[in-house]
Residue, then its C-alpha position, 0 to 999 in steps of 0.5 A: x452504466x455498469x460503472x455506476x451499478x452498486x454493489x458490496x463494499x468492497x474493502x475491509x473495515x479499518x481495524x488494527x488488522x488492517x494496518x498489520x496486514x497492510x505494513x506486512x505487503x508493503x515490507x513484502x513488497x519491498x524486499x520481494x521486488x529487491x531479491x526479484x530484480x537483483x536475482x533476474x533480469x530486471x525487465x522480465x522480472x517487472x515484466x512478470x510483477x505486472x502480470x502478476x499485479x494484472x492478473x490479481x486485479x482483473x479478480x478482484x474487480x470481478x467479485x461482487x464482494x469483499x474477500x479477503x484472500x483476493x483482495x490482500x493478494x491484489x495489495x501484495x502484487x500492487x506493492x510487488x510492481x508498485x516498488x519495481x516501477x518506482x525502482x525503475x524510474x530511479x536505477x534505469x531512468x536514473x531519475x534524483x528520488x526528490x523528482x519523484x517524489x515531486x512527480x509521483x506527488x502530483x500524480x496522487x494528488x491529480x487522482x484524489x482530484x478526478x476521484x472527488x470530482x467525479x464521486x463527491x467523496x474519497x471515503x473507502x467505505x463507499x467503494x461499491x461501484x466499478x468506478x469508485x473501485x477503479x478510482x481506489x486502486x489507482x489511489x492504492x498504485x499511486x501511494x506505494x510509488x510515492x512512499x517508495x519514493x519518499x522512503x528512498x528519499x529519506x533513507x539515502x539522499x537525506x542520510x538516516x539511514x534505513x533504522x532511522x528512518x523506519x523510526x521516522x515513519x513509526x512517529x509520523x505514522x501515529x500523527x493522522x491517528x492522534x490529530x483525529x481522535x483529539x484533534x477532530x481532524x477530517x477522518x479521510x485525509x488521515x486515513x490515506x495519510x497513515x495509509x502513504x506513510x505504510x510504505x516507507x515504513x515497511x520498507x525502511x524496515x524490511x530494508x534494515x532487516x535485509x540490505x548488507x552492513x555496509x549499507x547499515x543493514x542487518x544483513x539477513x538478506x532480501x530473500x530471506x527476509x522476503x521469505x518471513x514477511x510472505x509467511x507473516x503475510x499467509x498466516x495473516x491473511x488466512x486468518x482474516x479469511x476464517x475469522x471473517x473480522x475485518x469483513x463488513x457485515x451487510x450493506x444494510x449497515x449505515x455507512x455513519x455507524x462506523x466510527x472510522x468513517x466520520 
């Protein structure tokens, strides 16, 4: 079947640049989403975000190999639309952050279980078929939704504030790497834990910079903060596209040869 057709791995190598750009997408998604839903009709904003996400994902799925610009724009659109969708659950339907956090955690667990039972792996180093890529993007969307709920729960319901939440998640995100490096824990599990944590970390930073002082922010505004993160994102992705820094050499390179795949 076409879903099983093997091709080049469609995701970048996991390097320091991967985590930097991933954090930029989470901060960008938070600030742009907040600016859009407050500046325009929320229904229209969510609809536009959804269309942007669908178009970006369609282009990404049609490509035969990893292309930095397309891949990272797709991640950014997941961030924008995922943030809008998660916020709507709370704002429009008045679902408590604790409830939405639990619900999104269940959704992510279901995606993981289904993916593993189907493919027998959750490693991003094996995203070399359409079916695996679809599982991957479902997981990415679920991690953004869960991370958004966790970040809001920590900053508002728990009362740490945006800066306090940012410090907390900055500390927590280091733990999976340390557990893998010194504790010998499973690399795939450590990767996905860190991946989830990038969402509340980036969002907390964006909210701390953009939100008014009455909400314990620095009051720079969601618009200017979003524009700043967008500029950084464009520069970073342009650099990756130009240098090929995070591209994989070729399919002949054994997956096990990449230390981060172990």
